[in-house]
N, C-alpha and C positions, 0 to 999 in steps of 0.2 A: 363415688366406686365403681368403676365401670362395669360392666354386664357381663358375664361369661358366657362360654360355650363351649359343649362337645360334640367334635366333630367323629362322625363314624362314616366309613367308607369313603375315605377323606380325599383319595387320589393323591394329584399333583398340588392339593390347597387351592383349587378355584374356586368356591364357595368361601373354604375360611377368607382367601384375600379379599373375598369381596365384603363380606362383614366386616371385616378390622376396619376398614374404612368407617364404616359408623363406632367404631366406638367399644367394638369387643374381643375382650380376652378369651382365647381359645385354653379354657380347661386343660384338653386333650384333646390327639387328633390318632386316631386309628386304619390302619391300612394293610392287605394282604401282601399287598406286593413290592418288595423289596424297593422297587427302581420306582414307583413311585412314590416310597417313604425317601429313598436319598434325594429327589429335588425337592420334597417338601422340608426336609431340613437345611439344604442348602441355601434354602429361599425364607423362610421362617424358623429362622434357628432358635428363636426365644419361644418355641412352644413343644414341648411333651408331644414325643412323637412314638407313637408303642407301634412294631411290628407286626402283625401276625395276624390268624384267625378271629373274627369278634365273637364268634361260638366261645372261644376258648377264654375271653373275659370275662373274671366273674364279679369285678365290683366297678362303679365308674363312678368321676370325680362327682357331687353338685356342682349345676352350673344353671342359669339361667333359659338357654335356647340351646334346643339338641337339633344337629343339622345332620342329612346324612341324600346319599345317594346309593342307597344299595343296588345289586345289578339286578338284572331279567332280558337275560338277553333272548330266553323263549321267545319273548313279545315285542322284540326290537323288528323293525322296521327292512332291517340291513342285517347282511351276514346269517349264519345257520340260527334258526328255531328249534327251541327243545321246549316246549312247555309242560314236560316231567323234569326240566332239570333242577335238583334240590337248590342253582342259584335263584331259581325266582320266587325261595320260598324264606330268604332272608332276612326279610322286610319282618320276620317273626323275632328275630334280634334287635333289632331298630325298635321295636315292640318293649320287647323284656325291659332294654335301656330307660326306653320313655316310663314303662313304671317304676324303676328303681330309682333315676334320677327324678323325676315330677318337674321336670322343668317350668319354666311361664307356658312356652310357646313350642312346638318344633316347626322343620321345613324338611321336603323330600324332595328330590327332583325325581326325574325317572323317563322311561321311554312311551312319546306319545300315543305308542300301540294300546297300551295296557288301559287306554281307554277307548279304545275301538269294542263296536258291543259283545261280539265274539267273544273276548278277553274280561267283561266285567264282571263275573268271578270272583278273580282275581284282585282285583281294585274295591270290590266290595267289602271282601276279607278283610282286607285293608282299614279301609274306612271304618268298619266297624271294630274291630281291635282299639284302636284309638283312639273312638266314640265311648267304649268302656274303658280307657284307662282312664278317663273322662276328662275329654278334649273336646270342645267344638270344633271339627273339623271341616276344613275350605279346597274346591278342588277345582284347577282349570287347565287349558293345554295351552300356552304359550308360546309366541312365536320371537325369536330372540330380534328378527330384523326391526320388529313392533318397537323395544327399546334401545337402538342406536348401536348395535351390532351390524355389521357388513355381512352377513353372512342371514340366507333361511336354518332357520332352527326351530324346530317344533318340539316343545317338553312339555310332559305333565308333573306339574307341584300341586302336593299335597301341606298344607300348612295347619296347624292347630293349634287355638289356645284352651289356656286351662279354663274348662266351662266354670268352675268358679270365681273367674272375674269377671263373665259376664259380657263379653266382649265376642262379637266375632270377626276375623278376619276376612278384608276386603283386599282384592288384586290389583296394582296398579293399573290404572289405566296406562294405552300407546300414547308412547311420545313422539313415535317418529308415523308414516304413512300416509295414503290422502287424506284421512279422517282425522289424524294427528295434531296436523299443523307444520309437521315438519318432514322433510324428503326422507329416504330413506337414506341411511349413510352407504355411500360406494364401495367399492373395492378401492377403486383411485385415494380418495379419501384414507385409508388406512394402511396400502401397501405400495401405495405410486412409485414414493422415492427407495424401495428396496433393490436392492442389486438384484439385476433381469435374472442371471445366468449363475446360480451360489454352486460352484461343483461341489458336490457329495452333500447339498442339504435337501435334496427332493430327490424324488423315488423318478432313476431312470428305466424301469424294465418297462417289455414291452404290455401297450393297450390291450388287456384281454378284453373278448367280445361280450364279458358282462362291462367290462367299465364303460362301455360303448352303448352299450343298452340306455344309458340315462345322459339328461343334459348335463354333463360333465362343467361345459365351459361357461363363463358369463359375464357379460359385457365388464371394463372398467366403471360406468355407472350403472353396474346395479348391483347389488349381495351376493356375496359368494355364496354359491352352493353351500350345503351342509358339510360345517368340518366333522369327519372323523376319525376313526381311532386307528384306522390301516391307514399305512404307507402308501398302499399302490392304488386304495380307492379316496385322496382325498382329489379335491374339483382339479380342473385345468386352470393354469393361469391364464390372463387375461390377453398374455401377448401369444399365447395361441394361434391358430387359425379359429376362426367361426365353427360354430356345428351346425351340419343343417339335418333334418330326421328325412328317415329313409320310409322306416315303416314303424310298426309297436317296437316298439326295445330294443332300434336299430337305429344309430348315430353317427356319423364320419363328418371329418373333416371337408369344409363346402371348397380346399385347395391345398396346396401341399405348403409345407412348409416347417420351418422348426416348430415343438410343442418342448413343454414340460408340465409336468404336478404342481401345484404349489409345494415349497419348503416351509421347512419344519417355521423358523423366523416367521414367516407367513402365517401360517393356518395358528399358529399362537396370538398373533397381532391382531387377527381376525377372532379369536375366540375371547379377546379385550383380556390378556395375559400381557401387565408392565413391558416395557422396553426392558425393561433392565434385571425380568426374570430370567433365572441363572439355568440353561439347559444344557451346558458342557459336560455337565457330571455324567450324563448317560449315553447310550448309542442312539445317534441320528433314529433309526427305526423305531428307537423304544419311546423316543422323547415324542412322535408320530400319537403315539398311542397313549401316553400321559393326557400331552396336549388335547387330543380331541375325545378322549371321553371325559373330560373335563366337565363342571358346570363355569361358565364364564363367567368371570367375576363380577362384571357387568351386572346378568342378569342376578346373580346372587343377592347384588348390592340393593338392587329395585325389590327383587321381594322381600327383605328384610325390613328395605326402610318404609316399605307397608306395615308392619305389624302394627299395632296400635301401641299408644307409649305405656310399658305396663313395664317399664323396669326400676 
């Protein structure tokens, strides 16, 4: 019998796609955003998707693994930060599900900023809760480019194994980069053959000064900058002119020429979604949010693959 998983804060199914490749059956998926639920249903039609606030879910099915990416926007390095937001405490709902389901292991993904010294209180609160729930807990900040993705994407992962099993989770070693033996995956390898100017599939709004405060364009032979959930803020396509740094938080194009942001299909590919993933059921703008906020399936698979053989 295949091991089972319950997925909370599932989004459009990035984590779930990754662990399904390892043979897990998803007993339940839950998300509060109807767009994400629609995408999930369109691409994982055999999974029971529950639309609604997890705080209203009274019971959860039994499972071997619990996975979740609860939001903590107050500690993100991008966008508006609000440490007082109630969204920063949805980990308590994950903890509630953890205690009720009592799976053999769990996996959490969240923003890297939570591991910073001035945010450690929130992280420590989670670690204490999960340990008191009966789990041996490990955490680490990983960069997606070190595991074969063509983007720089640093995220915090928390993984726990039931203490009674007597095992501790060890994070997988990087597979790519100078010390890993394989070169970083380039944008050319992932999106090089895609349509150069896909009309209606990228944001054509003017570039705000805040957008130009960062190095948003990376070369074809490099990984992309981080894929984010807002279509106005996704990186520039390598077809755009190079950027030069003028001053602190000030970049500009090296010479005039046509430019554009990455398209939805390109962002999805850089996030390691399969090429047959269907996005057409939602608005392009919403698709960007769903893709950018998802856990890349390849990273989810790597994290889950490193779990000890406890199934």
